N, C-alpha and C positions, 0 to 999 in steps of 0.2 A: 399421490392419492392411491389407496388400495385398489386392487382388482375388484370390479363390481360383483363378481361371483363370491368374493370373500371380503366383505366390507370391513374397514377398520372401525371397531366399536369402542367408544369411550363412554363409560358410565360416570355420571356426575352426581354428587350428593351435596346439596345445600344444607349444611348442618348448623344447628344451634342447640346446645345442651342435649346431645344425643348419645352420651356415653353409655347409658343403660341399655340402649336398644341397637346400637351400631353393629355389634358383633353378630347378632341374630339376623339382621338385615343383610349383612355382608355374606353370611354363610348360605343364604338362599340364592345368591346370584350364581347362575350356572357356571361351573368351572370352564375356563378356556374361552368364554364368550367375549370378554372385553380385553382389548389390548392394554387398557389402563383403567383403573378406577380412581377417580379424583374426588377427594372430599375438600370442600371449602368451609372452614369453620368461621362462622360469623361472630367472632369474639365471645365464645361460649364462657359460661361461668363454671363449668365442670371440666373434666379431663377428656373431652371429646377428641381434641387434637392428639393427645398422647396415646389414646387407645387406637386412633386411626393409624398412627405411625407403627404401633405394635402389630397391627394387622397387615402391615406392608402396603398400605394405600398411599398414593401420592397425596400429600396433605399441604394445603395452603391455609393460612390464618390471617383474617383481616385484623388490622390494627385497631379498628373501631367497628361497632355494629352498623352495618349498611342496610339492614332490613332484608326481608325475604326476596324481594325482587332484585335488590342490589347484589345479593349473594348469587342469584342465578346469572346475573350479567357476568360476574367473574367466572362462573362455571362455563358458560358458553364461549367466552373469549378464549379461555384456556383450551377448551376442547377443539375449537377451530384452529388454534395455534398448533395443536398436536396432530392436525390433519385428519380428524375424525370424519368418517363417511356417515356414520350413524351415531347420534348422541342420545343416551337414555338417562333421563332424570329420575332418580329414585330418592324419596324422602328416607333418611336413615332412622326413622322412628318406628319402623316395623309395622306401620299401618297398612302397607301395600305388599302384595305378594311378589317379591323380586324374582321368583322362579320363572315368571312369565316373560322375563326380559328377552329371551331368545325368540319367542313367538313374535314379539313386537319388532324385533330386528328383522325377522324374515318377511314380515308384511311390507317393510320399507325396502329391503334389498331386492325383493321380487317385483317391485314397482306397483304394488297394490295400493299403498298409502304413502303419503308424505309425512303425515303426523298420525301417531297412534296413542290413544289414551287408555288407561285402565278404568273400567267402569264398575264402581262398587254397587250399583243399583240394578243388578239383574232382576231381582224381585224385591218387593217391599219386605217380606218376612226375613229374607236373608240379610238385608241391610240392617234391619232393626235387631235381629238376633246377634249380629256382629257388634252391637253396641252403639250404632249410630243414633244419637238422640233424636227423638221424634220431631222436635222443632227444626233440627238441621236437615232431617230427611225432607220435611215439607218445603223448607226454603230451597233445598237443592232441586226438588221436583219442579217447583214453580219457576225458578230462574232458568233451569235447563229447558223447560218448555218454551219460555219466551225467547231464549237465545237461539234455539233451533228454528223457531218461527221467523225471527229477524234475519237469520243468515241462510235459511234454506238447507241447513245441515240436519242430520238425524243421529246425533250423538246421544248415547245413553245418559251421560252426565257431562257437564262442562266444568266440574270443579275437582278434578282428579289431580293428585300429586305424583302420579306415575305416568310419565310421558316419554315418547320417543320421537325424535326429529331427524329428518334427513339433513345432510350438510347443506343442500340447496335451500332448504327452508331457513336455516340459521343465517345463510349468506344473503337472503332476500328480505326477510322480515326485519323491519327497523326496531328491534327490541331494545336497542340502546336508549330509545326515546321513552320507554315505558316507566311506570312508577317503580320506586324501590320498595313498595309495600306489597301486600298480598294480591292486589288487583292486577299485578304484573301478568299472572297466568291468564286472566280473562282478556286483557289487552292482546296478548299473544294469539289467542284463538281467533279473536275478531280480525286481527291482522292477517292471519293465515286464510281466513274465509274471504276477506276482501281481495287477497292476491290469488284466489282460486286454487289453493293447495287442497289436495285430497285428504280428508280427515276420516279416521275410523276409530273403533275401540274394541277392546276385548274384555270379557267379564273377569273381575278379580274380587276376592273376598274382602269384606269390610272388617277391619280390626280396630276397635276402639277400646282402650284401656288406659289406666292412669298415666303411664309413661309416654303414650302416643301424643304427639304435639297436636294442639287444637286451640283455636282462638275462642275467646269468651263471647258471651252474648253481645256485649256492647261493640266489640270489634267486628263481630259478625254482621251487625246492623250497618256499621260504617262500610264494610266490604260489600254488602248487598247494594247499598246506595251507589257506591263507586262502580259496581258492575252495571247497574242501570244507566249510569251516566255514560259509560263506554258504549252501551247499546244505542243510546240516542245519538252519540257522535257517529257511530257506524251508519245508522239509518240516514242521517243527514248527509254524510259523505256519499253513500250509495245513490241517494236521490239527486246528487249534484248541487245541493243547496249550500253546503259548506265544504271546503276542501281541507282535510286534516292530513298533515305530514305523517301522522301515526299510521295511516293506512296506505301509504305510498311505498314502493320498494326502495331499499337502500340504494 
């Protein structure tokens, strides 16, 4: 493992049909920050993998579509296998500001946080001006308020696709048990909360545009209900009423 003063950083990109935005995302990652940038293509229908290889990224391609959560599982397995000390997950759709990856790394390497998220909701007007639909803004605010109340956290938002994890978090949280769908992210944060990892966030700009990945209203409703289900499981577990393997260390 790398010297703690100079952690080995691996950036992972769970990708699906990201050919149009990949290069812009990649160009924002601070030069020299990452020992390796790993893109996992979840059986895209465009030339995401080919563009990734042209950019010099380590590129893995799934034989079949495993879903957003399934893609992340491959990302984290590979990052741990490469002996990463810090793993930064960046969506390659240019929705998040990858220039801040170094700040996130520092918060972990200095021992301030174990998990760092990018927070798109610094102010309401910034989020809406960045193109975040009003109904998504409202859902984000309500769910994040409930999730903070349930866990005792104080995160600006719980639904960010820009995240950094310490190696210890990825070695402790049982993320292999998580869903292969979008609720993977919420399960992970509840697991981190249950295992008392220190979570924090930094402000990032919101970028919503046609090429940025986004789930539709129907899938958003399914995602919201799945998020509430995880919250109930967490509360039952913390109260000692039901024991869920999901919230126990690996």
